[in-house]
N, C-alpha and C positions, 0 to 999 in steps of 0.2 A: 831428090831422093825419095820423098814421100809419094810423089807421083809414080815413080817406078815401082814402089812396093804395092801401091794400090792397083797398078796395071797388072802385075803378076798375080796378085790376089784375085782379081776379077777373072783372069784367065783360068786359074785353078778352080774357082767356084763354078765357072761356066762348064768346064770339063766334067766336074762331078754332077752338075745339074743335068747335062745331056745324058750321062750314064744312068742317072736315076729315072729320067723320063723314059729311056729305052727299055728298062727292066720292069716297068709297070705292066700289069696284066692287060691283055687286049680285050676289046669289047666293053670298055668302060666309058661313061660319059655320053657324048652325042651318038655313039654307035648304037645305044639302046633305043634311041628315038626312031631309027630307021630299020628296026627289026633285029636288034642285037639279042642278047640273052633274054630268056623269058621270065627271069626273076622280077618280082614286083619291087622288093626292097631287100637290100643285102648290106650288111655292115662289114666294115674292114676289120680284120683281126690279124694278130701276129705280125709277120714280116711285111705283109701288104700295108698295114697301118703305119709301120715304121717308115717304109719307103714313101708313102703318101705324105706324112708329116715332114720328113726330111726334104722332100721336094718343095714343099711350101716354105720351109725355113731357108733353103738355099736360094729360092727365087726372091725372097725378101732381102736376103743378104746381098744378092747380085744387084738388085735395084739400089740398095743403100750404098754399095761400093761405086756404082755408076754416079750417084748424086755426089758422093764424096770427091770423086775425080773431077767433076764439074766445078765444085767449090774450090778445090786446090789449084786447078789449072788457071 
């Protein structure tokens, strides 16, 4: 029973994580190394910061659920 709950939870978290990754702004990260935007330093504000922090939270939660499934199995 617990394994089933963890499986469905992990699927739901994975779906939300994919959604958050896809709505993040383009040209961030390694794209700047190869000629992305010309900004030297830019801080995240507003919705962009919320999406960034939620992505980190969901990725940690996804890893935790994966470890919990390993322990339960």
